[in-house]
N, C-alpha and C positions, 0 to 999 in steps of 0.2 A: 680476520676479526674478534676481539676478544668483546665479549660479550658483557655489560653493566648490569650490579647488582639490579638494576629494575629497571630493567628490558627487559624485552616481549620474551621467553624461552623459545630458543630454537628447535623444540621437539614440536611445536605448533599447539602447546596445551591451553594456549590463550594467559595461562599467567606471567607473574613476572620469574624474570630466574634464578633468585632468590628462595622463589617459593619454589620451585620445579626441579631445576637440572641443574641446578650448582653443585649439588652436592658430589657428584659424578664426574666433577671437571678436576680428578685426582690422577695422580700417580698411582699406580699397581701398589705400593709399597703401605699407601694412607687409604686406597680401596680396604685392604687388608685388615688394616687396624682399625676402619670404620664397621668394618660387617662383624667385628668381633664387640665391637663396644658395648653393645647391648649384654650379650654372654657376659665380659669381664667387670661388669655394675653390680656386684649385688645384689645393689637395692633396687633395679631395674627401671631406675629415668630413662634410662635411655639417649639416644643423640638428640643433640638440642633443634634440628631439621624437624622430629617427630611432634612438637609443641606447637600448639596453635596459641598464641600472644597475643596485645597491641605491639602498637610503637614503641610503649614502652620497654619488653620485651624483645627487643628488635636488634639489641646490640650484641649479637651476637658473634660475626666472623671480624676476624682483625683484618684487616684491606690495607694495599701499599701507598704512601704518601704520596699525594698529589695525584690518584687516581682512584676510581669508586671500582678498577678488580681485583677479585680477591685473592690474596695470598697462600697458597694450600702447602706448598712444599717443607718436605717438614727436615729440621737437620737431625740426621742419623750416626750416631759414634758409631766407633768401631764393634763395641762390647755386643751394642742390640746389632748390629751388620750379621756379626757374628753368628749369635742366637738363630739370625734371619736363615743362616748359611746351614747350620746345622738341621736346623728344622725341615728344608728344601730335601734335605740327605734322607731324613727321617717319611718325608711322604712317599719316596722309592717305594720303601720294603711296606705298601701298603696297598691290597685290594680290597675293592669295591663290589667284596660277594655276600648278594641276598640268599636266602632259600630259596633255587629253583630248581621242579625235578618234573618231568614230565611222564604222563599219567601212562602206569602200562597200557598194553593193550590188550583187547577182550573180544571175548564173540560178541556176535548178534543178538544173538537170544540170552548171552550174558547181560546186556543194553534191555530188553526188552524186561529183564528181572528187576532194573533198579528202576524202570518207569516202571511198573508194576507195582513197587515197594512204596516208590513217591506216590502215587496214585493213592492208594491204601492211608500213608501220613497223612495226607490232607486233611482226612476225615477224623482224625484225631485230637482231642480237646484234652484229654484227661495224663498226666504226669508220669502217671503209672503206666498206664496202657500206651503210651508211644517209648516208653524204656523199653518194655514187653515186647513191643512191636521193633525196635533196632535191634535188639539181642536176639532174636529170634533168628533175622537174617545176617547178624553177624557171625551166628555159630553153623550157619549151615553154607558159606561161601568162604573163597577162597580170598587171602589179600589184595591180589590185583583186580576183582572183582567193589570187594570193598573199600580201595584206594579209589576208583571210579565211581562212587559213591556221592561224592564231594560232600562229604558228612558237614567240612571245615566250613560249608559257606554259609548254612542255616540249620541245619538238625538239631545240631551240638549246641546251637546259643536256641533255637526254640526251646532245648530239654531244659537247660538251663535257666532258662528265662519259668518257664511252669512249676520249675519246680522249687525256685526262690519265691516267686509270690505265693506259693501255696506252702511255705513257712517249713520246708524241705532241703534249705540248701545244704545241710551237711551229708546229705545221703547224693545228691548229686553231686559234692566236690569229692569224697569218697569214690564215685564214680571215673571220674573225671583221671583222678589217679589212676585208678585202676586202666582205662582206656589207652592213659599216655604208654603207659608199661606196654600193655600186649597190641596195640596199633602206632606206632610210633610214627609212619610213614605217613600217615593220616594224618595225627595230631601233629606230628609238626607243622602243618601245610599252615596253621591257624594259632603254635604256640604261644604268642606275642598276647594275644585275647583270650585263650585258656590258663594262660599260667600266671596272669596279673588278678583273676581270679581265685584259684587257691590260695594265692601267697599273699591276699586281703583274708582269705576267712583263715590262714596259718594265724597271723595276725593278730585278727580278731579274740580266736580263740586262744590268746599268749601262748603260740607254739614255733612260734618266729625262729627257733634253732633247729627247725624241721623246714624253711626257706630255702638255705642256699641248694636245695639238691633241685630244685625248681627255677633254678637263676642258668642251667646250662647253656641252652637255644640261645638265651639272649648274649651271652658270653661269646656262642660263637657263632652267633648270624645279627652281630648288631647293628648292620644297618637296613637289613632286612624289612623293619619296624620302626624305625628311628621314632616315631614319635609315642610308641608306647613304652619304647625302653623308658624316654624323658618322664612317661606320664608313672610308669612303676618308680622313679628315683624318684621322684617326688611323692607316690606314695610312702615310702620304706621316710623319706625326710618328714613326713606332716606328721608320721607316728613316729617319731623320735627313736626309728631305727636306723641312724646312720653312719652304723661299721655295716651292717647289708647293706647300702648304697655305695660305700665307700669301696665295696671289697668288689662290687659289681663294675664302679664306674673304673678304679683300676688298673680292668683288666679288656675296657674297652675305649680309653679318652683319647687313645692317638686314633683307632679308624675312627670314629664321631668328627672327631676336631678337622681331620686332613681331608674328609671327606666331599668331594666335591658335589654331594649329591644332594646334601644334608645343608640345611638354611640357619645359620644359630647351633651350628654343634659346638661350638665355644662354648656354650651357655653350662654345658659337663665340667666343663674346668675350676666350674667355683667351688665343686666341694674339694675337689684338690686345693685347691689354692687355700679352705677354711680349716682343713687337717694339719696344712702347713702350718699353720697360726696359731691352732689353739692349742697347743703344748706352751705358749708362752703368754697366754692370757690369765695373771697371777703377779700378786706380786712382789716376786722378784723380779720382775722383767729390767731387762737393762737394753742398753743402746749396742749391744753384740750381737742381740737376740735378733733385732733389726740384720744384721748382718747373715745370719744363719738363714733365716726367714727367707733373703735373697739369693742362696746359696744353692736352698733348696728348691724355689722356684726354677733357677736354670735348668736342674740337672731335670725337671720337663719333657727339655722340648720343646716349647710351647710359643704361639705368639702371642701371646701374651700382652697388654697394655702396657706401654715402656715403661711408664711408671712402677709399675710393681717389683720393677729392678732397680729398684732404688731406693737405700735403706731408710734413707730421713723419711721416705714415704709412709715406711712401715712404723717408722719410731714416733710419727704422728697419730697414725692409725690406733696404734695397738693403746698409745696415751690417752686419746681421746675415748677409745672402750670403757678401758679403767678408772676412767676419771668419775670427782664426787655429781653425784645428782646434783643438780643448780638449774633454777628457774630458768626457764629460755625468751626471749623475746618472742610475742605472742604475733606480733603483725610483721606479716612476710617482706623478704626483701622485695624491693618494684624491680632491679634488675634479674631478669631469668635464672642466667646463670648462678648467680648470689641466693637465688630460690632454693636450686639445687643442691647447690653446696650445703645449705642452712639442712636440706633433708639428710641429707648422707651423713654430716653430721650425727644429728640428733638420734639418725638409727641405726649409729655407730656405737655411741655409748647406750642406747636400749639396746643392745646386742648384750653387751654386760650385763644391764639388769638381768637379763631374760636367764642369763645360765646363773647368775648368782641367786634371781626368786623362784625357779622354776626347775626343772628337772631335767632340762635337756641342756644339750652340748655347741658346743660352737656351730658346729656343720648347721646342724638344725634351726639353731638360733640365726643364723646367716641367710636361711633360707627364707625364715618367716620375715626380716627384714628386709630381703630383697621383696617379697610379695607386701610387702607395705608401700616400696615403694613404689612397686606399681600402680598400689591405693594411688597411692601423694597423683602418679601420672593421670589416671582417667580422671581423678573430682577437679582438676585441672587443668583439665586440656579447652579451651575457647576460653578460660577465663580466669582473673587472676584471684583467688583467697582471698579474705577479709583477716580471717583469721589462720593462724597454725593447727591449730589444734581443736576447731568447731566443726562437730559431726554431727551429722543428723540419719533417722533414720532411712529417707528417700534417699540420701546421697550414700550412703552403705550397699542398702540394696542397688542402686545404679549398677557402682562400683566393683559389687561382687556377680551381678549378672555379667559386667564386661569379662572381668578377668578370667571367671569360670565358666564361658560360655564354650564348648570345642565342638562345632558343628552339631551334632545329632543327640548329643548328653553335656552334663555340668560335670565340670572337671571335680569333685569332690575335695580332693585335700589340697588344691588354691584355694577355693571355696569358704574351706576352715581352717587353713593355716591365715588368710586375713581376716576371717573371725577372729583367729584365738589372739592372732597379732595385736587388733584392737583392744580387745579385752583388757591385754595384760599391759598395752600402752595408755589409759586410761590410770591404771595402776602405778606405772611409771612417772604419768605425768605427775601425779598425785603426790608421789614421792619428792620430786624436781619443786614443784610449789607454784604449777599451772594452776593444777586443778583444786576445787577444796571435794570434801568428802561427797558431798550431792553433785559434782559435776563428772565426779569418778562413777559412783552407782549411777547414773543415770547413763552414761557410753554403756558400761557393761552389760547393765541391761537388755540395752538396745541388741546389741551383739546374743544374746542370751536369746531374747526374742525372735531373732532371724534366725540363729541356727536350729532355734526348734521349728521352726518352720523349713527348710532345710532337709529335719532330720524327719518331720512327719512325713514329707511330698519323696522321699527316697524311700523310706522305708519298707523295705519286701523289691522294690524294685533293683537296687543292683547289691551285687556283692559287697563289690568297696564301700555302700554305706554302712556297714555294721562297722566299719573301723571308727566311723566318728558317730556312737550312740553316746556318749559319753561328750560333755560340752562344763568349759574349757578341757579342752583334753591331754594339758601337757603342764 
């Protein structure tokens, strides 16, 4: 028996089928496309099921004539089918190996020495004393004993935290770099957490040229801690270090995209797409360039959105990026799909503005507009906006809190990318004629005010916070 859109869902949730499992009743090909839809949308608007709207926004799906059953089966042309075959071939070459190594065996006496060291460690509050206490043990014991200390689980993080709070960050970063070389078997067990701190510090100190030597573990074990890998890529993009981000992405994207262990792995491909598109954003653009973009995308051998392999899609998109800044309609479309399309169009044109008016390239501009797309998604969840460009302090704070809250810490690259984006979006809307001078200044002052609070609250709390002490930062 086929369920109608308004029948109760078969899973027992009590919800209507259209609001629950309807989106799961698809072919394998459609499932893969839906899984990657969010990642393949640079503006992060997400798929339509994730939005909560009134009935006026309910015309989402195409239904078969004379029936309330949704038609899902897509038509797949031969070119797209061949692309899928090539992708399946590529998948067989990649194994999902994280970094896993057993602890070496040590004696009971050596275990007792470790326990005694930890008992003393708990009594120490001073950063300097803790470092001396650790160094003493490291100098007196074998690498097998040191590895069994599990320093990667708490001690190193405690040491970092104490030094950062005492404004001795440079001292602890130098110590970590030395530790990384001297005790690799210990360091590598938490490399994703430790290396990102070193990299953030180097960026803050304008030493980005030293960063590549600290990317090697991420390149060797990209699936080991994919969340930290994504966080690092976002940090590099948020600080306009897109060349470093692309270097890393190019080496790991297939393992990430093909992994069955990683949700949303295809998000990493956004950067490769932006890199391919970037050279053609100029006044000499022709339709032939769209053909070149499609050819280069096919060489990635990734299951991207089908429209990415259509020349007309890129022709329209590049023309939107480079078109003149003109006034936009401020009343949101009533239809949800039309609203999403309008946000997409506006942010595309805004990305061209960012390239023209700031120092960032298209890769970083694309990341910025993606985060603004997420912002629009948050502020329109459960309600229809009355104006496309009306921003309030409470709304901005709530949206940023939603976007940047990641378990027990704040995702600073996400928070500051949204704030930077809104700051320049106000300038863009002024250029388009949607804002007058006062409206522009009001929104920019709001972003400055909120950024100051973030900077104050995160000051001397994390190494990443040093990268965002200047606002706007691009």
